[in-house]
C-alpha positions in Angstrom: -60.9 -5.7 282.9 -62.4 -4.5 279.7 -65.5 -2.4 279.3 -68.3 -3.2 276.8 -69.2 -1.0 273.9 -71.9 1.0 275.8 -69.7 3.6 277.8 -72.5 6.1 277.8 -74.6 3.8 280.0 -72.0 2.8 282.3 -70.0 5.9 283.0 -72.6 7.1 285.7 -72.3 3.7 287.3 -68.4 4.1 287.3 -68.8 7.4 289.0 -70.6 5.6 291.9 -67.9 2.9 292.0 -65.0 5.5 292.3 -62.7 4.6 295.2 -62.9 7.1 298.2 -59.3 6.7 299.4 -56.5 8.4 297.4 -54.0 6.4 295.6 -50.4 6.7 296.7 -49.2 7.5 293.2 -51.6 10.3 292.4 -49.0 13.1 292.3 -46.8 11.3 289.8 -47.7 12.5 286.1 -46.0 9.2 284.7 -48.5 7.2 286.8 -51.4 8.9 285.2 -49.8 8.8 281.7 -49.7 5.0 282.2 -53.3 4.7 283.2 -54.5 6.6 280.1 -52.1 4.5 277.9 -53.9 1.5 279.5 -57.3 2.8 278.5 -56.0 3.5 275.0 -54.4 0.1 274.6 -56.9 -2.3 276.3 -60.0 -0.3 277.4 -58.8 -1.0 280.9 -61.9 -0.3 283.1 -59.8 -0.2 286.4 -57.4 2.4 285.0 -60.3 4.3 283.8 -62.0 4.3 287.1 -58.8 5.5 288.8 -58.6 8.3 286.4 -62.2 9.3 287.0 -61.8 9.1 290.7 -58.9 11.4 290.7 -59.7 14.0 288.1 -63.4 13.9 288.3 -63.8 16.0 291.3 -61.2 18.4 290.2 -62.7 18.9 286.9 -66.2 19.5 288.6 -64.7 22.3 291.0 -63.1 23.8 287.9 -66.3 23.9 285.8 -68.3 25.3 288.7 -65.7 28.0 289.0 -66.4 28.7 285.3 -70.1 29.4 286.3 -71.5 25.9 285.4 -74.2 24.9 287.7 -73.9 21.5 289.7 -75.8 19.5 287.3 -74.2 21.0 284.2 -70.8 20.4 285.8 -71.6 16.6 286.5 -72.7 16.3 282.8 -69.5 18.0 281.4 -67.3 15.9 283.6 -69.0 12.7 282.3 -68.7 14.1 278.7 -65.0 14.7 279.4 -64.5 11.1 280.6 -66.4 9.7 277.8 -64.0 11.5 275.5 -61.2 10.0 277.4 -62.6 6.6 277.0 -63.2 6.9 273.2 -60.0 8.9 272.3 -57.5 8.0 274.9 -55.0 7.2 272.0 -54.9 11.0 271.3 -53.1 11.6 274.7 -49.6 12.6 274.0 -47.4 12.9 277.3 -44.7 14.8 275.4 -47.2 17.6 274.7 -49.1 17.9 278.0 -49.8 16.2 281.3 -53.0 14.2 281.9 -54.1 17.1 283.9 -53.7 19.6 281.2 -55.2 17.3 278.6 -58.3 16.7 280.6 -58.8 20.3 281.7 -58.5 21.3 278.1 -61.3 18.8 277.0 -63.4 20.1 279.7 -62.7 23.8 278.8 -63.5 23.0 275.3 -66.8 21.2 276.1 -67.9 24.2 278.4 -67.2 26.8 275.8 -69.1 24.8 273.3 -72.0 24.7 275.7 -71.9 28.4 276.5 -71.0 29.8 273.1 -73.3 32.5 272.2 -74.3 33.3 275.8 -73.5 36.7 277.4 -69.9 36.9 278.7 -69.0 33.8 276.7 -66.0 35.7 275.0 -64.8 37.1 278.3 -64.7 33.6 279.7 -62.8 32.3 276.7 -60.3 35.1 277.1 -59.7 34.0 280.7 -59.3 30.4 279.9 -56.9 31.1 277.0 -54.6 32.9 279.5 -54.9 30.1 282.0 -54.0 27.6 279.4 -51.2 29.5 277.9 -48.4 27.7 280.0 -49.2 23.8 279.9 -46.3 23.1 282.0 -47.7 25.0 285.0 -51.2 23.2 284.8 -52.6 26.6 285.5 -56.2 25.5 285.5 -55.7 23.2 288.4 -53.8 25.8 290.3 -56.6 28.2 290.2 -59.0 25.6 291.9 -57.5 26.5 295.2 -59.7 29.4 296.2 -57.9 30.2 299.4 -54.5 30.5 297.7 -56.0 32.4 294.8 -57.5 34.9 297.2 -54.3 35.3 299.0 -52.4 35.9 295.6 -54.9 38.5 294.6 -54.6 40.4 297.8 -50.9 40.5 297.2 -51.2 42.2 294.0 -51.5 46.1 293.7 -55.2 47.0 294.2 -55.8 48.3 290.6 -54.4 45.0 289.2 -56.4 42.9 291.5 -59.5 44.9 290.7 -59.0 44.4 287.0 -58.6 40.6 287.4 -61.7 40.3 289.5 -63.6 42.3 286.9 -62.5 40.1 284.1 -62.5 36.6 285.6 -65.1 36.7 288.5 -67.5 39.2 287.1 -67.0 38.0 283.4 -66.7 41.6 282.0 -65.3 42.1 278.7 -62.1 44.0 278.2 -64.2 46.8 276.5 -66.6 47.0 279.5 -63.5 47.2 281.9 -62.0 50.0 279.8 -65.2 52.0 279.8 -65.8 51.5 283.6 -62.2 52.5 284.5 -61.9 55.2 281.8 -58.8 53.5 280.4 -57.7 52.9 276.8 -58.7 49.3 275.6 -55.1 48.3 274.8 -53.9 49.5 278.2 -56.7 47.3 279.8 -55.6 44.2 277.8 -51.8 44.5 278.4 -52.5 45.3 282.2 -54.6 42.2 282.6 -52.2 40.1 280.9 -49.2 41.3 283.0 -51.4 41.0 286.2 -52.5 37.5 285.3 -48.8 36.5 284.8 -48.0 37.8 288.3 -50.9 36.0 289.8 -49.9 32.6 288.2 -46.4 33.1 289.5 -47.7 33.8 292.8 -49.9 30.7 292.8 -47.1 28.6 291.5 -44.8 29.8 294.4 -47.3 29.3 297.1 -47.7 25.5 296.9 
């Protein structure tokens, strides 16, 4: 099935048409790569709806976790999927999975929206660290709040405190350094090391 030239008007309708039952192939990266290729090659609506159905709710949870409100998250998910529809040919499975690619689009759209707001740089620092390892699909890992909380609790308390300040309280590295009476360089290196431990713990707790 092919979509007409007005995706802006039909994407909300597609969101309502999304199937409620999970597809058996949803955990196969090659399956999703094939769906994106179908969108790129033939504007395949059925493939697009499947991608929207699977990734839309995950993207929304991710965006809300970044401090977007419900309406803004919905809007950004639709903008992300509109970019997928219009630029699916830019997807390269040799460079990233569909998950990483879509989360990166959503991330960039979110940062464009909040740029200039207070704490925007702190959010960007956090997202840059999450995206540092595409193979891990770190953004999606951090959507599981329960696993994230367990992983944080397993860290030494000073490291967990810094991560909470940086990523949940959206404090800048300079603010953390001042509050904890630590050199700025030490704060940056400690947060980076702590974040690496957190990602390893999240990856190992699947």
